[in-house]
C-alpha positions in Angstrom: -8.5 6.7 41.6 -8.9 6.8 37.8 -10.9 9.4 36.1 -14.1 8.4 34.6 -15.4 9.7 31.2 -18.3 11.4 32.9 -16.0 13.5 35.0 -15.7 17.1 33.8 -11.9 17.2 34.5 -11.4 14.2 32.2 -12.6 16.1 29.1 -10.7 19.3 29.9 -7.6 17.3 30.5 -7.9 15.4 27.2 -8.6 18.6 25.3 -5.5 20.2 26.9 -3.3 17.3 25.8 -4.7 17.5 22.2 -4.1 21.2 22.0 -0.6 21.0 23.5 0.5 18.2 21.1 3.1 19.3 18.6 1.9 19.1 15.0 3.8 17.0 12.5 6.1 19.0 10.3 6.6 17.7 6.7 9.9 18.9 5.3 9.9 20.8 2.0 6.1 21.0 2.0 4.4 24.0 0.5 0.8 24.5 1.0 -1.1 25.3 -2.2 -1.3 29.0 -2.9 -4.0 30.8 -4.8 -1.5 31.8 -7.5 -0.2 28.2 -8.0 -1.9 26.2 -10.8 -2.6 22.7 -9.4 -3.0 21.4 -12.9 0.7 21.9 -13.7 3.1 19.0 -13.4 5.0 18.8 -10.2 8.1 17.8 -12.1 8.1 19.6 -15.4 11.2 17.8 -16.6 9.4 14.4 -16.5 7.3 13.7 -19.6 3.6 13.1 -19.1 2.4 9.5 -19.2 1.2 8.3 -22.6 -2.5 8.6 -22.5 -3.2 6.7 -25.7 -3.0 3.1 -27.1 -0.7 3.1 -30.1 -2.3 2.7 -33.4 -1.4 -0.4 -35.4 0.6 1.7 -37.9 3.0 2.7 -35.1 2.9 -0.6 -33.2 3.8 -2.9 -36.2 6.8 -2.7 -38.5 7.5 -5.0 -41.5 10.6 -7.2 -40.9 12.8 -6.9 -44.0 14.2 -10.4 -43.6 11.1 -12.4 -43.1 8.4 -10.1 -44.6 6.3 -10.5 -41.5 5.0 -7.9 -39.1 6.7 -7.5 -35.8 6.4 -5.0 -32.9 8.2 -1.8 -33.4 10.8 -2.1 -30.6 12.0 1.5 -30.7 8.5 2.9 -30.6 7.5 0.6 -27.8 10.5 1.4 -25.7 9.6 5.0 -25.7 5.9 4.2 -25.2 6.6 2.0 -22.2 9.1 4.5 -20.8 6.2 7.0 -20.7 4.0 4.3 -18.9 2.0 3.7 -22.1 -0.5 0.8 -22.5 -1.3 -1.6 -25.2 -4.5 -2.9 -26.6 -5.5 -6.5 -25.7 -4.7 -7.6 -29.3 -1.3 -6.0 -29.3 -0.4 -7.6 -26.0 -1.6 -11.0 -27.2 0.5 -10.6 -30.4 3.6 -10.0 -28.3 2.9 -13.0 -26.1 2.1 -15.3 -29.0 5.2 -14.3 -30.9 7.3 -14.8 -27.7 5.8 -18.2 -27.0 6.4 -19.3 -30.6 10.0 -18.1 -30.4 10.7 -19.7 -27.0 9.2 -23.0 -28.1 11.5 -23.2 -31.1 14.6 -22.6 -29.0 16.4 -25.8 -27.9 16.1 -26.5 -24.2 19.2 -28.6 -23.8 22.8 -27.5 -24.3 24.7 -29.5 -26.8 28.3 -30.1 -25.5 30.8 -31.4 -28.1 33.3 -34.1 -27.2 33.3 -36.7 -24.5 31.9 -35.9 -21.1 34.2 -37.2 -18.3 33.3 -37.8 -14.7 30.1 -38.5 -12.9 27.9 -37.3 -15.7 29.2 -39.7 -18.4 27.1 -42.7 -19.4 
């Protein structure tokens, strides 16, 4: 006969199983100690994320060939490596410039000479 929840033995048996259960062991886990500063970085060799949006003076650089502003690629590479963010205007500038560049690129490959085989006209 199955034990019912109202049975006194049911609760003592459940409590016994809970107390006898092995706890989960997490490898390489150190509980926080009172002497450990929890504000310190867990991996001190990893640079902290960039907490600022780059100013326009750092974001833009003047292109010597065209005389137009373009994104500073070297600065942005480091900024994105540190998980940095951009302003809405800066992101839209990159997207607009990319769209303009991609729309000017030819979308067909020009092959010189006669084409022989099933693709010839």
